[in-house]
N, C-alpha and C positions, 0 to 999 in steps of 0.2 A: 475577277479572272486571274489567274496568275503567269505571268509572262517569261517564258524559259528565254534566253538567247541561246542561240548553237552557232559555235565557230569551228567551222567546218572549210576544206578548200574543195569549190564545186569543182572543181577540173579531176580531180581524184577520189572524192569522197560524195556525189551528189547524191545516189540510190540512198547508200547509207544516211546520209543527211536528213534526207527528205524522207524515212523511215522513219528517225527520230520525231520528227515532224510530225506526222500521224498520230505517234503513241502518246506525245504532249497532250497534242490534242483530244485524242481518244479518252485523257484522262480526267476532260474540262478545263484543259489549260490554252496558251495563247504559246508557238513557237515563232519566236523572232530571229531568221535564219541570216548570218553573216559569213559574205563569203571573204575566204582569206586565200582565193587563188590567184594566180599569177598568168599564165598563158593559158590558150583553151578555152571551151565554151563548155557550156551546160544547158539541158533540159527543162532542168531546174531551175526555178525563179527565185532570186535571193532579195529578203528585204529589207538588205543592206547591201549595192552592190561591191565589187572590187573596186572600180573606179571611186566610189565615194569613200572605201576605206583607205585606198593608197592618197587620197584627195587631203581626207583628214589628218594623215600621218605628215603630210606636207610635201608628197611626191606627185608625178605625174603620170600616170599608169602608159599612156601611147608612147611619151618618152621611154619608160622602162621596157617596154615592149621593143625598140629597135633593136636592142641587143639582152633580149631575156636574162637575167640573171637572179634565181631566188637569193644565191647571197645579196645580192645588191638591193633587190625589191624588199627584203623581210624585215630592214628597220621601217622602212615606212609603212609595211603592212602592220605590224605591232605596234608602232605608235598611232596610227590612224586607230585599230581596231579598238585599243587601249581607251582610247579618247571617246571615242563614239560609245563604248559600253561603260564608262566611268559617268558622261552627260545623262546617258538615258537612266541611271542610277538615283541621281543626283535630281533629275526631274521626275523621279519614282514610275517611271516607265517600263521596268526590268525588275524581276525578284529573283533571278538565280541566272547563272550560266553553267554550258554544257560542254566542253570540247572534245573532239575526238580528231586522231591522226597513231601514225607512226612517229617513228625518229624524230623525224623533221616538226614534221607537225607539232609533236609533242613539245620540242625545242621553242618554236616560234607563238604556240599557246600559253605556255608555264609564265614569261614574263604578263601578259593580259591578265590572268587570273591573279596572281601574284599584284598588281595593281590595284585589284578590289579590296574593299574595308575587312576587315575581322568582321563577322557574322555572315557578310552576304555569303550565298551557298555558291558553290563551287566545285563542279565533278568533272573529273579529265580521265578521260575514255582512250586508254594510251596501251600500245604494242610494250612501251618501256617499262609500265610497271613492276615489274619482275625483276629488281635487281636495286642498285643504287639511287634512289627517285629524289636525294638533297635538292639535287640541280634543279627538278622541276617543282617542287614544293617550295622550297625554300625556308621561309619563318611564317607563312600564310596556312590555312585551315584548307588549303585544299584536299579535296577525297579523290585519290586517285586507285584508279580500275583497270584492272589487268583484260585487255583484250581477248589474251590466250590466244588466239588466230588472229592474222592478219587481216586491216581493217580495210578489204578489197572485194568487194560485191556480198551480196546476201543470202544467207544459206541458213537451214535448218537450225545453227549453231547461232551466228551473227544476230541474228533477230533477237535472239532473245537476252542475248549480251548489252547491243546497243538500247533494247526494250528496257533493261534495268538500269541502266546508264542514265536515260532520259526519264525515267521514275522516279530514279534516288534525286535527280536534279527537280524535280517538279515537286515531288514529297518534303524537298528540304524547305523548298518555298512556301510550303501551307504553314512554317511554326511562326505563333506570335510573340517568341522571345525575343529580346532587341537590348544587344551590348548599352547602347546607349541610353536605357532607360530604368539605372538603378534607383530604387528607392531608399540607398543609404545614405548616410551622409557626404559618404567618398569612397572611390575606389583606390586601392592600396597596392602599389605591384611590390614583389617581395622575391627577389632571387632566395634559392636554396639548394643546398646538397645533402645528401644522404649523412654526412656527417655533421648535419645542424638539424635533423629533422626532427628533434624532440623540442628543441627550441624554436624551430620553426610554426611547429604544432601550438605550442602556449602563445608566441605571436598571436596567429590567426585566434586564438579564441580572446587573449583580450582585446583586439582590433574589435572583433565581430560585440563584442558586449559593450563596446564603449558605441556601436552603431556606423562600425565603418564594414565594409568589403573586400574578401583580400585576395586577388589572383595569384598564386606561386609559380614561379616559374622554376625550371632544374635549369640550373646554371650549367651547362657545360657546351655552351658554344652558341645553337640558335635559342636555347631559353633565353638569356640577356638577351641578345639580337630581337627576340621576341618582345619581351620586355620595354623595351626603348621604342620600339615602332609602335607599338599601344599609345606609349606617353605621348608621340606625335600625333598620334590619330583622335588624341583628345579621350582616352577610355578611361588611362589610367592618371590621377592626380593629385597623387604623392607615391613617396617610395621607402622601404624598407631593403635596402640594398644590402642585404647579409651574408651574402656569397660572394665572393669576386675568386674564387679558383680560376676562371674564365682569365682573367688578367695576367694571372699564373703560370697557366699552360700557356697564353697567348708570346708569354715573352721565349719560349722554346718551342711554342708551334705543338703543340702537342695534343693531346684528345681533346681539353676543354676549352680549345683555343675561341676568343671571339674576337672579330672583328676591332680595329682601329679606333672606333666612334664607340666603342663600349664604355660607361663610364662619363659621358659627355653629354649625354642627351638631357638627362634631368638638367644638369648646370646649365646649358644653354636655353633650356625653358624656363628657367626659374621656378624648378617645381620641389616643393617642401624634400629633403631627401635626409634619412639617417644613414650610416654607412659603418657596413662592418668587414673586416678584413678576410671572410670565413674562409677557412680553406684555402686560403692563400699561400699558403707555408709550406704544402707541399705539391706536386703534380701528378698528374695521372695518365701516365702514359701506355697504349693499347702495343700489347706484343704479339709476337706471331706464334709464340710457345708460350702454352700455360707454364709460370711459374719462372721462366728464364729472366733472368736481370739483364738489364739490355747494357750495352759494354758503354762505360764511363760511367755507371752508377754505381759501380760496387762498393766504392768506400760511403755509401752515405746509409743512414738511418733509413729503414724499406718496411713496408708492408704492402701488402694485396689486397685490393679492393674487389677483384674476382680473381680466377685462376689466369686472367690477359690482361688486367688491369695492374698494371707495376705503378706503385705509390710509393716515392722517395721524399725524406724531406731536406726540404732546400738548406743547404749551408747560411753563412750571415752572408757571405760576398752574393751569393744568389738570392737571397731575399732582399737582398741592396738592392739589385736590380730591379726585382719588380715592386718594392717602395718606389722608386724610382718614377716608372710609369704610372702607377698610381698619381703619384702627386703630380705628375704630367696632366693626367687625364683631366684631375678634379681642378684644374687651373680655370676651366670652364666658369666654375658654382663660385658666383661670387654673394650670396646670398642665402639664409634658409638652407644651411646644409652644417650638418653635422657628421663629425668622424669620431665613432667608438672604438676606444683600444681595448680587448679582453684580454689583462695582462697575462693570464693562467693558461692560456690556449685558444688559438682562434677557429678551433673543432676539435671535436671526439679524441682525434688522431692525435692531436699534440697536447690534451688535457693531463693530466696526472694519472696514470692506468693504462694510458690509450699508448699503443705502438710506438708513436712518431713522438713521444713524450722527452723534450730537454729543453729546461726552464734557460741554460742560457741562451739557445735561440731566439725563445721568445723575448730575453731583453734585449739581443741585438736586432730584431726585426722591428723592434719599438725604436731604439734610437734611429735605426734606417727610416722609418716611418716620421717622426720629427723633424725628421732634416729636410724632406720634401714634400710634404702635405703645405698647400699655400695658405697666408694668412687670412687669404680672404675667407677661410671656414673655423668653424667651431671643433676644437680638439679634445677629446677628454678621455682618460684613461680610466680604467674599472679594475679592481683589484679580484676576479674571477675570471671565468669562462665566460664562452661565446655563449653556452647551453644553460648558464645558470640563470634559473631564473630571476634574479635581481641584474642580471643585466640583461635578459629579455623585455624587462617590465620597465628597466632606464630606458631602454632603444624606442618601446611602442611610445610611452607618455613624452618623450621627448619629439617625438614623430606629430603626436596626436597636438601637441602645445602649439606647435608651428604652424599645422594647417588651423585651427581653430582662432592662433590671437588675433585681435583686430587689426583690419589694415587702414595704413595712413589714407 
């Protein structure tokens, strides 16, 4: 019997949560109702009470109720529910989770669901699911479902929506697929951009032929962060960091920007990694009007990735700034790290025939990278483009050799 945890504030969502419980039970599952409420009471009995939740988070419900404040109580509730859910998962006592709420409830449940590992079924029924859901989903495999109407009372519409959300979580729990049970020799994490896809496809083919699986990430901010989170969770065992556009965009805080941890995790964990500065010679800038060049970029070599995605080629001084950040991030890498520089273009845009082709800038970028890359890593230059078969094949064989070398 699969167990689905339901996260709800029973002081305001008791009837709805109880209905979801009955729906899960009618499907042959078991529901575990976790109360995230603070004030008020409910006729519906929780399987995990609000007192237990707050206590698990390091708080005391009686003290919080002396001067009730959802703002002050939420950190204890979130921490407590996270700990309880993680403990249940590790003990094999819960198979999925579904939450329901408005803006406040969604904001409270989001970090709880984000803390659960990849692959664990997570469904979030929310009135905030129509709009920018990035703060709620983050980099985790959370399924958000728009409630359409407010989650306030049972009616002919809400019963169906609540039933669908409950059934979705229960259905996901039936899957026998498991992320941590790959039969391959290892799992490679690979970053990619559209300007490198031809090379990425060749790399996947080569890795798979050698007995490895590849998880590819679109390196536009969340992609790189997700790849590195999977390294932390032990899903990814080696890295082909083919695209570093997230580093370049991070310097200017534009479209593909990733956080300050990007390009540091594999080094800190000691995972084998091959790195290419793919796509880092240009930026991706989202514009408000199609094909309108943003102020300050008029004197750059440019192209358009889409009508509202402006792409300027960085000049020598700007490339130097990117190279410095790459060098700083790689200071954490002290072993099993190889940096490969394709001298004839780090993306299809800067390769010969591309809209951003300018060999003197390629040379300047390489000069900057040599200046900043740490002595603790191996650095090689190849006289080809990032997508040439010669480059991709060398990158793949280099990484496989690092993975398969005898351990001392």
